[in-house]
N, CA, C and O of each residue as an XYZ file, in Angstrom:
364
protein
N       0.734     -1.135      0.395
C       0.190      0.178     -0.070
C       0.897      1.259     -0.068
O       0.641      2.152     -0.875
N       1.907      1.374      0.832
C       2.996      2.714      1.037
C       3.837      2.536     -0.308
O       4.533      3.499     -0.632
N       3.845      1.597     -0.986
C       4.549      1.531     -2.552
C       3.666      2.381     -3.357
O       3.898      3.379     -4.040
N       2.263      1.526     -3.019
C       1.538      2.256     -3.902
C       1.037      4.334     -3.721
O       0.557      5.167     -4.489
N       1.362      4.339     -2.740
C       0.860      5.836     -2.356
C       2.535      6.578     -3.250
O       2.671      7.445     -4.113
N       3.449      5.784     -2.561
C       5.084      6.557     -3.482
C       4.630      6.818     -4.716
O       4.716      7.862     -5.362
N       4.086      5.676     -5.025
C       4.215      5.772     -6.358
C       3.302      6.989     -7.325
O       3.593      7.615     -8.343
N       2.231      6.959     -6.553
C       0.771      8.112     -6.699
C       1.981      9.267     -6.534
O       2.341      9.731     -7.616
N       2.554      9.716     -5.544
C       3.131     10.751     -5.466
C       4.135     10.759     -6.116
O       4.403     11.960     -6.100
N       5.069     10.181     -6.812
C       6.003     10.639     -8.153
C       5.176     11.019     -8.878
O       5.247     12.111     -9.443
N       4.082     10.081     -9.037
C       3.050     10.337    -10.777
C       2.997     11.531    -10.339
O       3.616     12.231    -11.140
N       2.455     12.356     -9.214
C       1.748     13.464     -9.229
C       2.753     14.839     -9.217
O       2.513     16.031     -9.412
N       3.682     14.275     -8.975
C       4.663     15.526     -9.211
C       5.328     15.596    -10.197
O       5.856     16.686    -10.415
N       5.548     14.521    -11.127
C       5.949     14.534    -12.438
C       4.948     14.443    -13.624
O       5.140     14.047    -14.773
N       4.011     14.843    -13.123
C       2.288     15.024    -14.159
C       2.355     16.420    -14.288
O       1.855     16.617    -15.395
N       2.802     17.934    -13.630
C       2.495     18.977    -14.084
C       3.866     19.092    -15.473
O       3.755     19.634    -16.573
N       5.147     18.326    -14.851
C       6.273     18.818    -15.620
C       5.856     18.086    -17.241
O       6.039     18.837    -18.199
N       5.235     16.460    -17.585
C       5.061     16.433    -18.628
C       3.831     17.150    -19.440
O       3.593     16.942    -20.630
N       3.186     17.919    -18.693
C       2.136     18.427    -19.145
C       2.659     19.803    -19.921
O       2.221     20.253    -20.980
N       3.652     20.305    -19.145
C       4.285     21.640    -19.397
C       5.098     21.083    -20.908
O       4.990     21.641    -22.000
N       5.802     20.014    -20.652
C       6.639     19.419    -21.914
C       5.600     19.355    -23.419
O       5.928     19.746    -24.540
N       4.486     18.828    -23.063
C       3.238     18.352    -24.033
C       2.913     20.004    -24.628
O       2.879     20.318    -25.818
N       2.765     20.624    -23.841
C       2.456     22.017    -24.158
C       3.048     22.787    -24.825
O       2.412     23.528    -25.576
N       4.492     22.854    -24.755
C       5.417     23.938    -25.479
C       5.597     23.044    -26.574
O       5.479     23.643    -27.642
N       5.939     21.336    -26.749
C       5.625     20.885    -27.639
C       4.497     20.987    -29.056
O       4.830     20.997    -30.241
N       3.078     21.057    -28.478
C       2.421     21.139    -28.940
C       1.962     22.972    -29.778
O       1.270     23.266    -30.752
N       2.908     23.959    -28.608
C       2.779     25.025    -29.447
C       4.007     25.469    -30.300
O       3.990     26.344    -31.166
N       5.125     24.683    -29.893
C       5.893     24.446    -31.514
C       5.581     23.632    -32.688
O       6.173     23.793    -33.755
N       4.505     22.610    -32.484
C       3.848     21.897    -33.703
C       2.870     23.085    -34.107
O       2.876     23.156    -35.336
N       1.935     24.155    -33.486
C       1.315     24.764    -33.939
C       1.605     26.030    -35.049
O       0.956     26.361    -36.040
N       3.085     26.702    -34.356
C       3.753     27.511    -34.844
C       4.751     27.115    -36.094
O       5.273     27.907    -36.878
N       4.880     25.637    -36.071
C       5.622     24.912    -37.552
C       4.171     25.092    -38.752
O       4.175     25.648    -39.850
N       3.015     24.388    -38.025
C       1.639     24.722    -38.863
C       1.723     25.556    -39.909
O       1.965     25.479    -41.113
N       1.428     26.462    -39.028
C       1.367     28.010    -39.151
C       2.056     28.523    -39.926
O       1.403     29.439    -40.425
N       3.078     28.478    -40.367
C       4.599     28.867    -41.330
C       4.372     27.891    -42.498
O       4.518     28.112    -43.700
N       3.979     26.757    -41.874
C       3.726     25.845    -43.286
C       2.414     26.282    -44.229
O       2.475     26.232    -45.457
N       1.181     26.730    -43.480
C      -0.065     27.020    -44.418
C       0.319     28.518    -44.754
O      -0.209     28.834    -45.820
N       1.092     29.586    -44.179
C       1.697     30.549    -44.856
C       2.656     30.176    -45.789
O       2.591     30.937    -46.754
N       3.558     29.293    -45.921
C       4.092     28.944    -47.111
C       3.168     28.566    -48.272
O       3.321     29.001    -49.413
N       2.203     27.729    -47.900
C       1.535     26.998    -48.799
C       0.820     28.115    -49.591
O       0.646     27.930    -50.795
N       0.517     28.921    -49.186
C      -0.405     30.431    -49.488
C       0.714     31.360    -50.436
O       0.342     31.848    -51.503
N       1.940     31.520    -49.989
C       2.757     31.788    -51.145
C       3.146     31.326    -52.226
O       3.403     32.043    -53.193
N       3.259     29.891    -52.221
C       2.924     29.050    -53.168
C       1.942     29.176    -54.298
O       2.302     29.203    -55.475
N       0.737     29.250    -53.919
C      -0.382     29.600    -54.085
C      -0.452     30.717    -55.082
O      -0.712     30.735    -56.285
N      -0.144     31.631    -54.220
C      -0.024     33.360    -55.142
C       0.828     32.925    -56.002
O       0.352     32.890    -57.137
N       2.052     32.528    -55.909
C       3.124     32.282    -57.224
C       2.438     31.340    -58.493
O       2.667     31.754    -59.629
N       1.744     30.296    -58.377
C       1.752     29.732    -59.329
C       0.440     29.979    -60.110
O      -0.147     28.967    -60.491
N      -0.058     31.080    -60.377
C      -0.598     31.344    -61.693
C       0.422     32.087    -62.516
O       0.465     31.684    -63.678
N       1.057     32.833    -62.294
C       2.299     33.630    -62.607
C       3.649     32.442    -63.598
O       4.380     32.621    -64.572
N       3.405     31.398    -62.751
C       3.876     30.111    -63.215
C       3.539     29.612    -64.796
O       4.135     29.488    -65.866
N       2.224     29.413    -64.246
C       1.274     28.947    -65.326
C       1.268     29.718    -66.398
O       1.337     29.242    -67.531
N       1.205     30.693    -66.212
C       1.051     32.149    -67.641
C       2.298     31.698    -68.289
O       2.285     31.281    -69.447
N       3.468     31.775    -67.518
C       4.858     32.025    -67.755
C       5.094     30.868    -69.263
O       5.403     31.081    -70.436
N       4.650     29.205    -68.206
C       4.329     28.093    -68.791
C       3.704     27.940    -70.163
O       4.146     27.272    -71.098
N       2.318     28.858    -70.116
C       1.759     28.652    -71.264
C       2.356     29.667    -72.410
O       2.021     29.444    -73.573
N       3.057     30.557    -72.183
C       3.737     31.741    -73.507
C       4.602     30.978    -73.874
O       4.852     30.899    -75.077
N       5.358     30.140    -72.852
C       6.426     29.370    -73.620
C       6.004     28.582    -74.732
O       6.340     28.861    -75.883
N       4.919     27.122    -74.290
C       4.578     26.261    -75.249
C       3.972     26.828    -76.299
O       4.120     26.257    -77.379
N       3.017     28.277    -76.244
C       2.532     28.726    -77.270
C       3.750     28.934    -78.449
O       3.621     28.673    -79.645
N       4.832     29.415    -77.855
C       6.369     30.277    -78.347
C       6.868     29.140    -79.358
O       6.883     29.276    -80.581
N       7.400     27.645    -78.444
C       7.290     26.434    -79.117
C       6.387     26.135    -79.893
O       6.889     26.275    -81.008
N       5.282     25.785    -80.013
C       4.148     25.566    -80.657
C       4.658     26.277    -81.923
O       5.086     25.519    -82.794
N       4.695     27.846    -82.230
C       4.958     28.615    -83.306
C       5.985     28.550    -84.017
O       5.929     28.852    -85.209
N       6.911     28.220    -83.539
C       8.190     27.826    -84.161
C       8.274     26.303    -84.693
O       8.871     26.042    -85.737
N       7.753     25.491    -84.051
C       7.791     24.342    -85.007
C       6.940     24.325    -86.034
O       7.072     23.484    -86.923
N       5.777     25.411    -86.059
C       4.825     25.581    -87.362
C       5.625     26.612    -88.543
O       5.172     26.965    -89.632
N       7.007     26.966    -87.908
C       7.792     27.466    -88.696
C       8.760     26.885    -89.130
O       9.027     27.169    -90.297
N       9.596     25.956    -88.497
C      10.362     24.982    -89.238
C       9.570     24.053    -89.971
O       9.899     23.488    -91.013
N       8.398     23.930    -89.286
C       7.520     22.786    -90.583
C       7.428     23.707    -92.265
O       7.666     23.294    -93.400
N       7.084     24.760    -91.883
C       6.898     25.380    -93.130
C       7.765     25.797    -94.200
O       7.465     25.926    -95.387
N       9.493     26.102    -93.331
C      10.380     26.069    -94.004
C      11.007     24.611    -94.748
O      11.572     24.546    -95.840
N      10.735     23.561    -93.858
C      11.264     22.253    -94.384
C      10.284     21.883    -95.545
O      10.606     21.181    -96.504
N       8.709     22.589    -95.293
C       7.954     21.919    -96.453
C       8.527     22.785    -98.082
O       8.486     22.288    -99.208
N       9.049     24.234    -97.684
C       9.704     25.253    -98.829
C      10.319     24.400    -99.615
O      10.166     24.099   -100.799
N      11.155     23.994    -98.652
C      12.869     23.669    -98.982
C      12.128     22.282    -99.872
O      12.423     22.243   -101.066
N      11.431     21.447    -99.477
C      10.957     20.386   -100.456
C      10.408     20.421   -101.227
O      10.326     19.342   -101.814
N       9.747     21.410   -101.745
C       8.574     22.107   -102.867
C       9.872     22.292   -103.609
O       9.860     21.484   -104.537
N      11.175     23.114   -103.618
C      12.069     23.552   -104.274
C      12.845     22.844   -104.728
O      13.258     23.084   -105.862
N      13.352     21.643   -103.956
C      13.900     20.276   -104.115
C      13.030     19.211   -105.421
O      13.496     18.585   -106.372
N      11.840     19.353   -105.001
C      11.028     18.556   -105.928
C      10.655     19.394   -107.205
O      10.346     18.878   -108.279
N      10.723     20.796   -106.959
C      10.949     21.519   -108.675
C      12.031     21.540   -109.697
O      12.038     21.603   -110.926
N      13.184     21.446   -108.527
C      14.396     21.855   -109.108
C      14.363     20.374   -110.025
O      14.513     20.420   -111.246
N      14.148     19.044   -109.289
C      14.206     17.919   -110.075
C      13.549     17.635   -111.323
O      13.869     16.907   -112.263
N      12.374     18.515   -111.078
C      11.117     18.009   -111.930
C      11.563     18.997   -113.461
O      11.304     18.677   -114.620
N      12.258     20.183   -113.008
C      12.608     21.414   -114.259
C      13.419     21.278   -115.037
O      13.530     21.722   -116.180
N      14.355     20.319   -114.136
C      15.850     19.592   -114.773
C      17.200     20.419   -114.295
O      17.253     21.278   -113.415
N      18.405     19.858   -115.222
C      19.315     20.693   -115.098
C      19.627     22.415   -114.778
O      20.103     22.970   -113.788
N      19.071     23.011   -116.239
C      18.794     23.861   -116.847
C      18.411     24.701   -115.545
O      19.379     25.449   -115.412
N      17.548     24.962   -114.558
C      17.289     25.889   -113.517
C      17.650     25.660   -112.066
O      17.253     26.297   -111.090
N      18.665     24.399   -112.119
C      19.364     24.308   -111.083
C      20.105     25.248   -110.832
O      20.226     26.002   -111.797
N      20.898     25.663   -109.575
C      22.179     26.187   -109.249
C      23.212     25.538   -109.140
O      24.268     26.102   -108.853
């Protein structure tokens, strides 16, 4: 019985220390989560600008691809015409 009383007393003396440690740990976690939320908000604000830049880059790439395709097509037409017209018109 006396051991149980001693155990209860030691538990009662340790309990406030444990709750203080848990409270401080929870405060740290809450602060970290608040910072994470702020960082996610900043990322969310920056994403539309990156999406717009990426869209412009894709459009520019598509335009360049069509331009190269047109140049290759014109060159192919020139080669076919030069073969068809014979040697007198080729350079």
